[in-house]
C-alpha positions as CSV (number, residue, x, y, z in Angstrom):
1,X,11.3,24.8,21.4
2,X,13.0,27.9,21.7
3,X,11.2,30.1,18.7
4,X,7.7,28.7,20.1
5,X,6.9,32.0,21.2
6,X,7.4,33.9,17.6
7,X,5.4,31.2,15.9
8,X,2.4,31.2,18.4
9,X,2.6,35.0,18.2
10,X,2.1,35.1,14.5
11,X,-1.2,33.2,15.1
12,X,-3.2,36.5,15.5
13,X,-2.0,38.1,12.5
14,X,-2.6,35.2,10.7
15,X,-5.9,34.7,12.2
16,X,-6.5,38.2,10.8
17,X,-5.6,37.7,7.3
18,X,-6.8,34.3,6.8
19,X,-9.9,33.2,3.8
20,X,-13.0,34.6,5.0
21,X,-15.5,31.9,6.5
22,X,-17.1,29.3,4.5
23,X,-20.9,28.5,5.0
24,X,-21.4,26.2,7.9
25,X,-22.9,22.8,7.5
26,X,-26.3,22.7,8.4
27,X,-27.1,21.7,12.1
28,X,-24.5,20.1,14.6
29,X,-22.0,18.0,13.3
30,X,-19.8,15.3,15.0
31,X,-16.3,16.3,15.9
32,X,-15.0,13.6,13.7
33,X,-17.3,15.4,10.8
34,X,-15.9,18.7,11.9
35,X,-12.3,17.9,11.6
36,X,-12.6,17.0,7.8
37,X,-14.4,20.2,7.1
38,X,-12.1,22.9,5.0
39,X,-10.5,25.2,6.9
40,X,-12.3,29.0,7.2
41,X,-15.6,26.7,7.3
42,X,-18.0,27.9,10.2
43,X,-19.0,24.4,12.4
44,X,-20.9,23.8,15.4
45,X,-20.1,20.9,17.7
46,X,-21.0,20.0,21.3
47,X,-19.7,17.2,23.5
48,X,-17.5,17.0,27.0
49,X,-14.7,19.1,28.2
50,X,-11.6,17.3,28.2
51,X,-9.2,19.9,29.0
52,X,-9.5,22.6,31.7
53,X,-9.8,26.4,30.2
54,X,-5.7,27.7,30.0
55,X,-4.1,24.9,31.2
56,X,-2.1,25.1,28.7
57,X,-1.5,28.9,28.5
58,X,2.3,29.1,28.6
59,X,2.6,27.5,25.4
60,X,-0.5,27.8,23.3
61,X,-1.2,31.5,24.6
62,X,-4.7,31.1,24.9
63,X,-6.7,30.1,27.4
64,X,-8.7,27.3,25.5
65,X,-10.0,23.9,26.5
66,X,-10.3,20.9,24.6
67,X,-13.7,19.3,23.8
68,X,-14.7,15.6,22.4
69,X,-17.7,13.7,21.7
70,X,-17.9,10.0,20.7
71,X,-16.0,10.4,17.5
72,X,-13.1,12.7,18.0
73,X,-11.9,15.6,19.6
74,X,-11.1,19.2,19.3
75,X,-9.2,22.2,20.9
76,X,-11.3,25.3,21.6
77,X,-8.9,28.2,21.7
78,X,-10.1,31.2,23.3
79,X,-8.7,34.5,24.4
80,X,-10.6,34.5,27.6
81,X,-10.9,32.0,30.3
82,X,-14.5,30.6,30.4
83,X,-14.2,28.3,33.0
84,X,-14.4,25.0,31.1
85,X,-13.6,22.0,33.3
86,X,-13.4,18.4,32.6
87,X,-17.1,16.7,32.8
88,X,-18.6,19.9,31.6
89,X,-21.0,20.0,28.4
90,X,-20.4,22.5,25.8
91,X,-21.9,23.5,22.5
92,X,-19.6,25.5,20.5
93,X,-19.9,27.3,17.1
94,X,-16.6,28.4,15.5
95,X,-14.2,28.6,12.5
96,X,-11.7,26.0,11.9
97,X,-8.3,27.5,11.6
98,X,-5.0,25.8,11.8
99,X,-2.3,26.6,14.3
100,X,1.0,25.0,13.3
101,X,-0.2,21.7,12.4
102,X,-3.0,21.5,15.3
103,X,-6.6,22.1,14.3
104,X,-8.3,24.3,16.2
105,X,-11.8,26.1,16.8
106,X,-12.1,29.7,17.1
107,X,-15.5,30.4,18.7
108,X,-17.7,33.1,17.9
109,X,-20.4,31.2,20.3
110,X,-20.0,29.2,23.4
111,X,-23.0,27.5,25.5
112,X,-21.3,25.9,28.4
113,X,-24.2,23.2,30.4
114,X,-24.2,21.0,33.1
115,X,-21.1,19.2,34.7
116,X,-21.8,15.3,33.9
117,X,-19.5,12.3,34.1
118,X,-15.5,13.0,33.0
119,X,-14.5,11.5,29.3
120,X,-12.3,8.4,30.3
121,X,-8.7,8.4,28.4
122,X,-8.1,6.4,25.4
123,X,-5.4,3.8,25.7
124,X,-2.9,4.4,22.8
125,X,0.5,2.8,21.9
126,X,3.2,5.5,21.8
127,X,4.1,5.3,18.1
128,X,0.2,5.7,17.2
129,X,-0.2,9.1,19.0
130,X,-0.7,11.4,15.9
131,X,-2.9,13.0,13.6
132,X,-5.4,10.4,13.7
133,X,-5.2,10.9,17.5
134,X,-5.2,14.4,17.7
135,X,-7.4,16.2,20.0
136,X,-8.6,13.1,21.8
137,X,-7.6,12.8,25.5
138,X,-5.3,10.0,25.9
139,X,-3.2,7.9,27.6
140,X,0.1,6.6,27.5
141,X,2.7,4.5,29.1
142,X,6.5,4.2,28.7
143,X,10.4,4.2,29.7
144,X,11.9,8.2,29.7
145,X,14.3,7.5,26.7
146,X,15.3,11.6,26.8
147,X,15.1,14.4,29.0
148,X,13.2,16.1,30.3
149,X,14.6,19.2,28.9
150,X,13.9,22.9,29.5
151,X,11.9,24.8,27.3
152,X,10.6,27.4,29.7
153,X,8.9,29.9,29.8
154,X,6.5,27.7,27.9
155,X,7.2,24.5,29.8
156,X,9.6,20.9,29.8
157,X,9.6,18.1,27.7
158,X,10.5,14.5,27.6
159,X,9.7,11.6,25.3
160,X,8.7,8.0,26.5
161,X,8.6,5.0,24.6
162,X,6.6,1.8,24.9
163,X,8.7,-0.2,22.3
164,X,6.6,0.6,19.2
165,X,8.4,4.3,19.0
166,X,8.9,7.6,21.1
167,X,6.1,9.9,21.6
168,X,6.8,13.6,23.3
169,X,5.2,14.7,26.6
170,X,4.6,18.6,26.8
171,X,4.7,19.7,30.3
172,X,2.7,23.3,30.5
173,X,3.9,25.4,33.5
174,X,0.2,26.2,34.4
175,X,-0.1,22.5,35.2
176,X,2.1,22.3,38.2
177,X,3.8,19.2,37.1
178,X,6.7,18.8,38.6
179,X,9.3,17.2,36.4
180,X,12.6,17.7,38.5
181,X,12.8,14.3,40.0
182,X,12.0,12.2,36.2
183,X,15.2,10.4,34.8
184,X,16.2,7.8,32.0
185,X,14.8,4.7,32.0
186,X,11.6,5.1,34.8
187,X,8.1,3.9,33.3
188,X,5.6,7.2,33.0
189,X,2.0,6.8,32.8
190,X,0.8,9.8,31.1
191,X,-2.8,11.1,30.5
192,X,-3.2,14.2,28.5
193,X,-4.3,16.0,25.2
194,X,-3.2,14.7,21.9
195,X,-1.5,17.4,20.3
196,X,0.8,18.9,17.7
197,X,3.2,21.6,17.2
198,X,4.7,21.8,13.2
199,X,6.2,18.0,12.7
200,X,6.0,17.0,16.2
201,X,3.2,15.0,18.0
202,X,3.1,15.1,21.7
203,X,0.7,14.2,24.6
204,X,-0.2,17.3,27.3
205,X,-0.7,16.6,30.8
206,X,-3.1,18.8,32.3
207,X,-2.4,18.8,36.2
208,X,0.1,16.7,38.8
209,X,-2.6,13.7,38.5
210,X,-2.4,12.9,34.8
211,X,1.8,12.0,35.4
212,X,2.2,8.8,37.3
213,X,6.1,7.5,37.7
214,X,7.3,4.1,38.6
215,X,10.8,3.2,39.5
């Protein structure tokens, strides 16, 4: 969107005036449980990195990463690139914040562990991408119904549908994904983080490997 820069530029100011953090529930929570806590709550979660640090910097304006356990996923918003790559274990303590509809965890402590098996993306119908899937690594497939549209400097966006309804695919500039050959009617298999910007739900591919085009 044309005003994406302005909106995200206000995020730091929002963080400064956000309500003070409330007491953390005892112990490490599942990510699903953490996601049910009020904004401003300090939580500790652990899981496996799904999205590499900084992959979405052009539109998120941070260098964070995706984290997922067996219950759910969440985006960890960091100012610095911590070098978190898919498959690496991480334990994070931070404060739950809202970033224009997208639930994020702003950490005070990140403990990166060993690298192990990567998280397998969950298949989803295009229409099902929404609040319940937010933060998860998803895989969707469908025909291109709109776009791609130039949304630089943030990236490019297009929409696909498997017949159940459209979902937006947002390609950040850091991913190196070439959308110049995409056209209406092509079938696309897309893997990425299930995200949200205001009222728009989207799937955000992480690298060229996350986008396969047929036809």
